[in-house]
Phi, psi and omega in degrees: 000149180293138175264125181229148178271137177291155178252146180280318182198168181241146174245170186297337180267004180282128180281146177236141179249128172254111183282136187251119183250009180226133177296338181284354184261006177202162176234098185299317182296328179268357181054051188223137172270138178266155181303326182304332181297333184255357182300139181287155174294135183298327185290328182230004182048052178224150177242121183286132176219169177232134175283124187243013178306132175080000180266143172282160187306312182295331178290324177295313180295327179294320176299313180302318182286307189281328185262330185252301189287305185302313179299335180267354181068033182237157177281149176260104184273320188194183171215158176245117179262130180220152179273151177302322178296329176293323178296313179295327181295338178255023175065036174240172185229142174259123179245119177294143179263104183295342181279345185222120181303131176071353179279143177214168176233138169277122187233182180066037175290146175296160180287322184286131182300322181295323178289325176298316182297322178299314180294320179296322177295320178296317177296315181300322181290336179269344186281154175252123179283132175233110181279140182303122180290343176242074187301148178297151179270000000 
C-alpha cells in the first residue's frame, strides 16, 4: 500500500484528485471530465478526493490504484484534478478525513439531486482530466 503523509490543512491552491473508475465519467478525446465523476454518494452526500500537494505524479497514481481502485476490484482509468478553491467557489466544502492520510470529502452538497448535478457540472468544468499513463487492460 502507498505510504502517504497526512496534511494539516488545505489552502485554496491545494490540488485534489478525484479518481475515476468508470469510463462513463470522462471523455478522453474531448479532454473533459463529466459531472458524474463528482456526484456525491447518496448515503452521505460526500465525494471522496485525495489531497495531492507535494506528491510526484507516480505517487498520486499509486494512491489511486492501491487505495481506491484495487480494494474495489475496479480499473483506474483517470483522475480529475481540481483545486480546493474551486470547490469553495461552487459553494461546497472540503473536509479532511483524520482517519485516513490525505483523504478528504467534498461536503455540504444540496439535498436536491438537480442542484447536486449543477454543482458537479461546475466542478467538472474546472477540473483537469489526467488519463492513467498505465491504462487498465
